[in-house]
Structures are given as C-alpha cells and as structure tokens.
C-alpha positions in Angstrom: 5.6 15.5 9.5 3.3 12.6 8.5 0.4 13.9 6.5 1.8 17.5 6.5 4.9 17.0 4.5 4.9 13.2 3.9 2.0 11.1 2.7 2.4 8.2 5.1 -0.8 6.6 3.8 0.7 6.4 0.3 4.0 5.1 1.7 2.1 2.4 3.6 0.2 1.4 0.5 3.4 1.2 -1.5 5.0 -1.0 1.2 2.0 -3.4 1.3 2.0 -3.7 -2.5 5.7 -4.5 -2.5 5.2 -7.2 0.1 2.3 -8.8 -1.7 4.1 -8.8 -5.0 7.2 -10.3 -3.4 5.0 -13.2 -2.4 3.4 -13.5 -5.8 0.1 -11.9 -4.9 -1.4 -9.1 -7.0 -2.6 -6.2 -4.8 -6.2 -5.1 -5.2 -8.9 -3.1 -3.3 -10.3 -6.2 -1.6 -7.0 -7.1 -0.1 -6.4 -3.5 0.9 -9.8 -3.4 2.7 -9.0 -6.7 4.5 -5.6 -5.4 5.8 -7.2 -2.1 6.9 -9.9 -4.0 8.8 -7.2 -6.1 10.5 -5.2 -2.9 11.3 -8.3 -1.2 12.9 -8.8 -4.3 15.1 -5.2 -4.3 16.1 -5.3 -0.6 16.9 -8.5 -0.9 19.0 -6.9 -3.8 20.9 -3.7 -1.8 21.5 -5.6 1.2 22.7 -7.6 -1.0 25.1 -4.4 -2.3 26.5 -5.1 -5.9 25.3 -2.0 -6.2 23.1 1.3 -4.5 22.6 2.9 -2.8 19.6 5.3 -5.8 19.3 2.3 -8.1 19.1 1.0 -6.1 16.1 4.4 -6.3 14.4 4.7 -10.0 15.0 1.1 -10.8 14.0 0.0 -8.5 11.3 1.4 -10.2 8.2 1.1 -13.8 9.5 -2.6 -13.1 10.0 -3.0 -11.4 6.7 -1.3 -14.2 4.8 -3.5 -16.8 6.6 -6.6 -14.9 5.6 -5.4 -14.7 2.0 -4.3 -18.3 1.9 -0.7 -17.2 1.1 2.2 -19.5 1.9 5.0 -17.4 3.3 6.9 -16.1 6.3 4.8 -13.4 7.8 7.7 -12.2 10.0 9.9 -11.8 6.9 7.1 -9.9 5.2 6.9 -7.6 8.2 10.6 -6.9 7.9 10.3 -6.2 4.1 7.3 -3.9 4.8 9.3 -1.9 7.5 12.3 -1.8 5.1 10.0 -0.3 2.4 8.7 2.3 4.8 12.2 3.2 6.0 13.5 3.6 2.4 10.5 5.5 0.9 9.1 9.0 1.3 6.0 10.1 -0.6 5.8 13.9 -0.4 2.5 15.7 -0.3 2.2 18.0 -3.2 2.6 21.6 -1.9 3.1 20.2 1.6 6.2 22.2 2.2 4.4 25.4 1.6 1.4 24.4 3.6 3.8 23.9 6.5 5.7 27.1 6.1 2.4 29.1 5.8 1.4 28.1 9.4 0.2 25.1 11.3 -2.9 23.3 10.2 -5.9 23.8 12.5 -5.5 20.2 13.8 -2.0 20.9 15.1 -0.9 22.9 18.2 2.1 24.9 17.2 4.7 25.5 19.9 6.7 28.0 17.9 6.1 30.3 15.0 6.7 28.8 11.5 8.9 31.8 10.8 11.3 30.6 13.5 12.5 28.1 10.8 14.4 29.2 7.7 12.4 29.1 4.5 13.9 27.0 1.8 15.4 29.0 -1.0 13.4 29.3 -4.2 16.3 30.7 -6.2 17.6 28.6 -9.0 
C-alpha cells in the first residue's frame, strides 16, 4: 500500500521532523539530506549483508545525532520515530481511485482489482 494509497515518504518526513523538534532541533533541508545519505549507506550495507535491520534501528538516530552535535538518546529517538510512523498515515490524493482502476505498471497484480468491493460514493 505504500506509495499507492499511503505516502510513506511524507510519513517518514513527518516522523523525522517530530523527532528533531522533540530534541530542540529545527528541521531543514540540509538535515534531511544528511539523514537520507545515512539511510542510503545503511541500506547498501544491509543489502550487501554487512549489517542487520536491527543494527540500522539501533544506530540510525545515534549516528544522526552525533553528526548534528545533538545531545540526546538516539535509541529513544528511534522509538519516538517508530511511534510517529505507527500513528500516522498520509494518504495519497486520489490514491484510492488509482488502486481501484488497476495496478500500476510497476506492480504485478495477482488478482483483478474488481475482486475487491469498491468503496461507496453515496452520501
């Protein structure tokens, strides 16, 4: 459902902004680029089998805070971030209808979209 019905990227950004603000840091594009760079490096290492997912979750915010010079508990920040993701959902405008009108070219559909009931549009 991510990026078809839910905008996971926006939810991630909201979560990171909430974490930064909780630690007294104002989010900005430079901080966003730094975290994205860290994330890319973590994912590359994960794909290469060099680290585990747990390592990412235990290291992401401690490293980010160190790079920013922020005093704070990176593990607590990770928990706050996960909580923000769990409690938020950013819908893609028109996503429901994009889904019901068929699968995007990037997805392999295993069943017809008509196999699922359409939501009622009646008021």
